[in-house]
N, C-alpha and C positions, 0 to 999 in steps of 0.2 A: 477616900473613894478609889476603888480599883481603876487604874488608868483606862482599861478596856471599856469601862462603862461611860467614858466621856464622849463628847461630840466629835473629838479628834479622830477616834477610832470608829465610832458608829453614828456618822452624821444623820442617817436616816432613821435612827432609833428603832431599827428592826429588832424583833425578839431574839435574844441569844439562846440557842438551844442547850448550851452547857457552860460551865465555869471555864473550862479550858479551851473554848471554841477557837480562840486566836492561835492555837498551835497548828492550825490546818495546813500549814506548808511543810510540816516536819517530814523529812525524808524525801522531799520532792526536788526535782532538778529543773532549772530554767536558765535562759540567757537573761541578762539585764540590759535592757535597751533604754536609750535616751528618747524621750518622747518630744516631738516638735510638730506642732500643728496636726496632732492626732496620729502622726506616722512614726514608726521606729526609724530614726535617722542614723543612729550609730549604736554599738554594742560595747559593754566593757570587755576589754581583753587584758590578759595578764602576760607578762613577760618577765620571768625571774620574779623580782619583787616590785616591778613597776606596773601600775594599772593605767591603761590608756583607753580611749575610745576608738573604734574602727568600724567603717561602714560595711565591711564584709566578714573579716575575721572576728570571732567571738568566742568567749570562754563559757562553759557550762558550770553553773554554780549550784552546789547542793545545800539545801537549808536544814539546819538542825535546831530544834526548839531546846532552849535552856531556861526553864522556869518561867520567864516573863519576857523573853526576847530571843533572837535568832543568832547563831553562829552561821556565817555564810562561808562555806568551804569551796575550795576548787574540786569539782567533782571528780577529776582525774587523780587528785591527791588531796583527800580530805583533811590531812594533817596541816595543810596550808589554808589560812582563813584571811578574810578581809579584816584589816586592823587599823584603828585610828592612832596615829602617833604624834607627839609633840615635835615641833621644829626647835631650832636654836632661838627663834624669835618668840618672845612671850605672846601667848594668845593665838598663835598660828599653828596649824596642824596639817598633816598630809595623810593620805590613805594608801595603804600598801597591802600586799599579800605576805603574811608572815606566819610562822609555826604557831600552832594553837597552844596557848599557855594558860587557858582558863582565866583570862584577864577581863576586867570590866570593859576595856576599850575594844573588846572583840564581840560584844553583844549589841545587837541592832534591833531597832523597832521597824516593823513594816506597817505602814499606814497610808490612808488616802492622801493624795496631793490635791491641793485646791487652786483653782484659777483665780483670777482678779475679781470674779463675780461670786467667789465662794462655792462654786461647783466643783465636784470631784472630777478630775481630768487625768487620772494616772495614779501612781503610788509614789511614796517618798520613803527613803531609807535613812534613818537617823540613829545617832548613838542613843542607847538606852539611858545612860547617865548623862547628866548635865555638867557643863564646864563653865564656871562663873555664871550660873543661872541660866545658860543656854544650851540647847541641843546642837549638835554638829551633824550636818547632812551630807550624803554623797551627792556631789553635783559634777558639772563639767565646765572647763574653760577652754574653748576651742576643741582640741583633741585629747586633753588630759583630764583624768578624774581628779577632782579637788574636793577639798573639805570646805563646805559652806556654812557660815553661821547663820542660821535661820533658813526658812524655806523661800525660794523664789522660782522664776521660770526655768532656771538651769538645775533645779533639783527634781524636775518632773521625769520620772522613770516609769518603766513598765517591766513586769516579769513576762517574758516571752516564752511560750511553750515550745517544746522541741518538735512538735507535730501539730496537725490539726485535730488535736484531742483535748477535750476539756477534762483536765485533771481535778482531783478533789479540791485542791487549793484554789484553782480558778473558779470552781463552782461556788466555793464559800465567798470569794471576793465578788462574784456576780450577785450572791444572795445579799451581801451588804450594800450593794450599789456603789462600789468604790470607783470603778473605772468604766464600765460599759454594761449596757443591759443585754438581755438574750431572750430568744423566744422559747428556750428550753424551760421546762417546769422545774426550776432549781428547788423551790420550796417543797414540792412533793418529794424530790429525790433525798433531800436532806431530812425530811420528816421520816421517810422510809429508813434512812441510815440510823437515826437515833432510836427508832423503834426496833430496828434489827440488832443493833449492838446490845440493847437491854435483854433481848431474848438469847442472842448468840446461837451458834450451832450446838448440837448436842454430842455426847460421847459417840453416838451411833454414826456421826459424820466425821469423826476425827481419826485419822490413821498416822501412826508414827513410822517413818520409812527412813532409815539411815539417819536417825537423829533429826529429821526434818518433819514438822507437822503438816500433813496434807489433808485435803478435804475430799470425802467420798460420799456414797449413798445419797446421791442428790434426790432420789424419789422418796426417802424416809427421813427419820429424825425430825429436826425442827424445820426443815425446808418447806414443809407444807404450811408453815405459819409465817415464814420470812417473806418480806415484800420485795417486788421487783417491778417498778413502774405501777401499773394497775392490776398486776396479778400476783400470784405466789410463786415462789422459786422452784418448787419441786419439779415442774415440767419444762422449765425454760432456762435455768441458770448454768447450763453446762460450759458456755463459752467463758463466763466469769470464773467458774471453778477451775477450768483448764488453765486460763492465763495465771490465776493466783498460784496454782500448784507449779506451774512451770517456773514462774519467778522464784518461788521458794526453792525449788530444786536447783536452779541456776546459781542462786546467791547463797544458799544455806541459811538464809534469814527467815524467820516467820514470826508473827505476832501471836502469842498464845491467847490473846483475847480476840483474835480475828479481825481486828480493826482494819488491817490492810485488805482483807477480803471484802468487807462491807464498803470500803471506800471505792474499791473497783466496781462494786455494784452501782454506786452513784454515777461513776464515769461511764459505765455502759448504758445507763438510763439516759444520759445526756448526749453521748457520742456514738454509741454503738448498738442501738436497738435495730433489729432486723425488720425492715419494712419492704414489702413487695405486694403491690396491688393486684397483680395477677394471681398470685398464690392466694390472696385473701378472697378473690372471687372464686377460685376453686374451692376453698374451704367452706365459704358460705353457701356455695351451690351443693357441695356434698353434704353439708349439715342439713340443708333443706330437704334432701332426699334420704336422710338417715344413714349415710355412709359412715359407719362407726369410727373408722380410723381417721377420718377428717373431722367428725363431729367433736372429737376429743381435743382439737386444737383451738385455742382461744384466739379470737381476732381483736381482743382488746390491746391497748398500748402495753407492749412488753410480752404479749402472748407468743410471739415468735422467737423470743429469746434474743440472743446477740447476733450481730452480723459477722460471720467469720472473716470477711474482707476487711473489716475494720480493726482486727487484731493487730495488723502491722502498725497502724497509727498509735494504738495503745501501747505496744512494746516500745516504739520510738519515743513516745512521751514519757516512758519510764526509764529512758536511757539504757535500754537493753540492746545487745548486739545480736543479730540473728540473720539467717538465710531463709529464703522463702522457695517453695516448690509448689507450683499451682497447676491444677487440672487443665487450665487453658494454655499452659506451656506445651510446645510440640516436643515430645520426647518419646518416639515410638520404641517399643521394645522388640528385640529379636524374636522373643516368644510372644506370639499374638494373643495368647491366653492371659498374658500379664499386662497390667497397666504400666507403661514406661515410666511415668512419674512416681508411681509407688516403688519401683525398682530403684530409681534414682534417690527417693527418700531414705530407702534402706541404707545406702551408701553414705548419705549425708548424716544420718542420725548417729552412725558409728563414731563420728568425729566431732560431735557436739555434746553439750551437757544434757540436753533434754529437748522435747519437742511438743508442739501443740498440733494435733491432727484433727481436721474436720472432714466429715464425710456425709454424703447425702444417701438417702434410701433410695433404692431402685424402683420401689413400688410406687403406688399413687399417694402415698403418705404425705409427701412434700416437705417432711421435716428434715432437719440437719442435726447431727450430734457431734460434739467436740470433747476431746479428752487430752490429757497430758500423759506422756510416756518417756521413759529413759531406757538406754541400752546399758546393761550392766556388764558387758564384755562377752556375754554368751547368749542372753535373751533380752527381749524387750519386756519391761514392766509397764503396765498401763494402769492409769488411776481414774476412776469414775467412767471407764469404758463401758461397764455395766452399771447402770444408774441405781440399781437396787442392791448392789454389793455392800455390805456393812463390814466394818473391821472385824466383827466377830465371825464373819464367813471365812476368814483366814485365807482369802483367795490368793494370796501371794505365797501360800505354802506349797512346796513342791509335792507334798503328799496327796493333794487333790488332783483332779483332772484339769487339763488346760482350759477347758471351758469354764470351770469354776474358778480357776486361778486368775484368768485375765492375763496370762503370760504367754508370749508367742515367740517363736524363733526369729520371725522377720515381720515387717508390716505386710509383706506380700502374702505370708501365710495367714495373717489376720484377715485380710480382705478375701483370700481364697475361702476361709471358713465362713466368713459372714457374706453369703451370697446376696443378701439384700442390701449391701452397702457398697458405695462407690466413692473412692477418694476424691476430695474436693481441694483442699489446700493444707499445706503443712508449714509451720514456722519452727525453725531449729535454732535454739538459743546457744550461743557460744560465749567463751571468755572474752 
């Protein structure tokens, strides 16, 4: 029997949506905390090859899936991984951070931890292979990380997010009921995820830019059939697209099957939906009176898209470094015709990898649009700035007009051209 089909991994016997479901932590970054009385009391910290627990200092760990278990890397140096080693005393082990060598003692299971009543109360991390018929668990003794033969109270751990953002991995653990419950509709989000990856985006939504696959044409292609909470993505997924494009631009990494994008959709469904009761009242009232621009906005869950102010938590949760420029910041410009924060954003963008820009419409429309962009040394290239631009439009071709291209000298010129838009917030990703 597949080990993931056992009660150890799936104590609540919830339906598993895919054979590789338990790879859900792949590529994600967390702190590893010791759970005592439901609280994070200490965190694993590395110092050269020594692992200890500390109440304040903590190390970020990157999880990499390897067929049936995880390699747990130091996020700042993924070549170093948590390793189980033999001591000079037979049957005794210790745990250290060592260079990855594709060894069996560097592969770990992540599974629920059980309290004395048989209830899940955290997670356990244990060796995938057995030694003399037993698994070895990561535990602690006072302030040291130790190897424990079998599970006990001192092997109760937690994967601690980097921000108040529900990552895809945390959503899957919530779905399994491993450590805590949530009011979020995790079942709906994961159902949308598996439906979406089966459909995927179309060639009309995929753009290659400097050998990085980006997502465009939100209004067309398959976006009219892809799910986001209780609506379709075509009118509301700009924040998710912008964040995904920016992360891809900053790292140079992208998933050709777009699972990274669809995982972000799950995360925005659970942590980043835009909710504004006043705007909902305006839209409902406008719809009742037949105001066309308002009647086109859905007030169902997800109908407002993503919350631009939650993008910071998303980037933190994905271990991205960035600076923020917000419209609420006081930054007056000498030229009263220019927005001082847009001028500031132009300077910041020149020294960063790429940016995520959100703007509000100046009219009664009430909507927000978000796009990713990058500065190539002379101009700003925008992606999904115009939601109906397909790759076939060739809008990054200098032979077309700037309006068709979506290329601008500066953000200031962009907002000067789009009279109906007003800068709201910008996130500038850096190395």
